[in-house]
C-alpha positions in Angstrom: 81.4 96.5 116.2 85.1 95.6 116.0 84.4 92.3 114.3 82.2 94.0 111.8 84.9 96.6 111.1 87.5 93.8 110.6 85.3 91.9 108.2 84.4 95.0 106.3 88.0 96.1 105.9 89.0 92.6 104.7 86.1 92.4 102.2 86.9 95.9 100.9 90.6 95.1 100.5 89.9 91.8 98.7 87.5 93.6 96.4 90.1 96.2 95.7 92.7 93.7 94.8 90.2 92.0 92.4 89.5 95.3 90.8 93.2 96.0 90.4 93.7 92.6 88.7 90.8 93.4 86.3 92.2 96.8 85.6 95.5 95.3 84.6 94.0 92.7 82.3 91.7 95.1 80.6 92.6 97.8 78.0 93.5 101.0 79.9 91.2 104.0 79.3 93.2 106.4 81.4 96.8 106.3 82.6 96.3 109.1 85.0 98.8 109.0 87.9 97.2 107.6 91.0 96.8 110.1 93.9 95.7 110.2 97.5 96.5 107.9 100.5 98.2 104.8 99.3 97.2 101.2 99.9 100.2 99.7 101.7 101.5 96.2 100.9 104.3 94.9 103.1 106.9 92.1 102.7 109.0 90.7 105.5 112.0 88.6 104.4 115.8 88.2 104.2 116.7 90.7 101.5 120.1 89.1 100.8 118.6 85.6 100.3 118.4 84.3 96.8 115.5 82.1 98.0 113.2 85.0 99.0 114.3 87.5 96.4 111.9 86.3 93.7 109.0 86.8 96.1 110.0 90.4 96.6 110.6 91.0 92.9 107.3 89.6 91.7 105.3 91.6 94.3 107.2 94.7 93.3 106.4 94.1 89.6 102.7 93.6 90.4 102.6 96.9 92.4 104.3 98.8 89.5 101.8 97.4 87.0 98.8 98.4 89.2 100.1 101.9 89.7 100.9 102.2 85.9 97.3 101.3 85.3 96.0 104.1 87.5 96.3 102.4 90.9 93.3 101.1 92.9 90.2 103.4 92.6 92.7 106.1 91.6 94.8 105.6 94.7 98.4 104.4 94.5 99.8 101.2 96.0 102.9 101.4 98.1 105.2 98.4 98.5 107.3 98.3 101.6 110.1 95.7 102.2 111.3 95.0 105.7 114.7 93.1 105.9 114.5 90.6 108.8 118.0 89.3 108.2 116.6 85.8 108.9 115.9 86.8 112.5 112.7 86.0 114.3 112.6 89.0 116.7 113.4 91.4 113.8 110.5 89.9 111.8 108.0 90.5 114.6 109.3 94.1 115.0 109.0 94.6 111.2 105.5 93.3 111.3 104.4 95.6 114.1 105.8 98.6 112.2 104.0 97.6 109.0 100.6 97.3 110.6 100.8 100.0 113.3 102.8 102.7 111.6 102.6 102.1 107.9 98.9 100.9 108.1 99.6 98.0 105.8 96.5 95.9 105.0 98.3 93.0 103.2 101.6 91.5 104.5 103.5 88.4 103.4 106.4 86.9 105.4 109.2 84.6 104.3 108.7 80.8 104.7 110.7 79.7 107.7 108.2 78.2 110.1 109.8 79.6 113.3 109.6 83.1 111.9 106.1 82.7 110.7 104.8 81.3 114.0 106.1 84.3 115.9 104.7 86.8 113.3 101.4 84.9 113.4 101.1 85.3 117.1 101.7 89.0 116.8 99.1 89.1 114.0 96.5 87.5 116.2 97.1 90.1 118.9 96.8 93.1 116.6 94.2 92.0 114.1 91.2 93.6 115.9 92.8 97.0 116.2 94.7 96.9 112.9 92.8 94.7 110.4 95.0 93.1 107.8 95.7 89.9 105.8 98.8 87.9 106.5 100.2 85.4 104.1 103.0 82.9 104.8 105.2 82.2 101.8 105.9 78.4 101.7 106.5 77.4 105.4 106.3 73.6 106.0 105.2 73.8 109.6 101.6 72.5 109.8 101.3 74.3 113.2 100.5 77.5 111.3 97.4 75.9 109.8 96.5 74.1 113.1 96.3 77.5 114.8 93.9 78.8 112.2 91.6 75.8 112.7 91.9 75.3 116.4 91.8 78.9 117.5 89.2 80.3 115.1 88.4 83.0 114.5 91.6 84.5 116.0 93.7 83.7 112.9 91.0 83.6 110.2 93.0 86.4 108.4 96.1 84.2 108.1 96.9 82.1 105.0 99.7 79.5 104.3 100.9 79.0 100.8 101.9 75.3 100.9 100.5 72.0 99.7 98.5 69.9 102.2 100.8 67.8 104.4 99.2 64.4 103.6 99.5 64.9 99.8 103.1 66.2 100.1 104.5 63.5 102.5 102.5 60.6 101.0 104.3 60.9 97.7 107.7 61.1 99.5 106.9 57.9 101.4 106.2 56.2 98.1 109.5 57.5 96.7 111.5 56.4 99.6 109.9 53.0 100.2 109.1 52.0 96.6 111.1 53.9 94.0 114.6 53.9 95.6 114.6 50.2 96.7 113.2 49.0 93.4 115.1 51.1 90.8 118.3 52.0 92.7 118.5 48.7 94.7 119.2 50.6 97.9 118.7 48.8 101.2 119.4 51.7 103.5 118.8 55.4 103.1 120.4 58.0 105.4 119.2 61.6 105.9 120.7 64.6 107.7 117.9 66.9 109.0 118.0 70.3 110.6 116.4 70.2 114.1 113.8 72.8 113.0 110.0 72.9 112.7 110.0 72.4 108.9 111.6 68.9 109.3 109.3 67.6 112.1 106.9 65.7 109.9 109.7 64.4 107.7 111.3 62.9 110.8 108.3 61.9 112.8 105.6 61.4 110.3 101.9 62.5 110.6 100.4 60.5 113.5 96.7 61.3 112.9 96.8 59.5 109.5 99.4 56.9 110.4 101.8 58.3 107.8 
């Protein structure tokens, strides 16, 4: 019964978002102010960061446009931003508040892999009781996708906004091994990497495709 409820909520939410997109693109028949219980969309990120500010701004703009067009099925959309100050524990705390107290059905979290991994774990624990969709904004750690595949269906409601690893790293290998030596005549290249998850495949490659 719980699985059915989870699927139903996700299908309904997705349908509502599509309806909202259609409503924005079509001529407005009525600009009546939306009323009733709001649909909550949450964002977890470092508010002071210039790197994540555009994500917040564009989501806020989308919510304002949806509400200006009458909301979703006449109900308003509420946008809630949680400042994690770049801290993993604050991110998990913010996520729990959004899904448990604010009843958010759609949440996105800033791109650092370590933060996303911690929030993903909390998402997997709470998804059955509090159905939601979780989107990671640009993290490079492939571990996030590996969890979705290896532990299905636990993380089926999680999505990572990033290009596939083989495509991304293959072009870099060509650039480093072909372009730089040929056109810049460089014989040695030195890199300084952070010891974080996002640099793992840059430093160690992708073993399963010998890259």
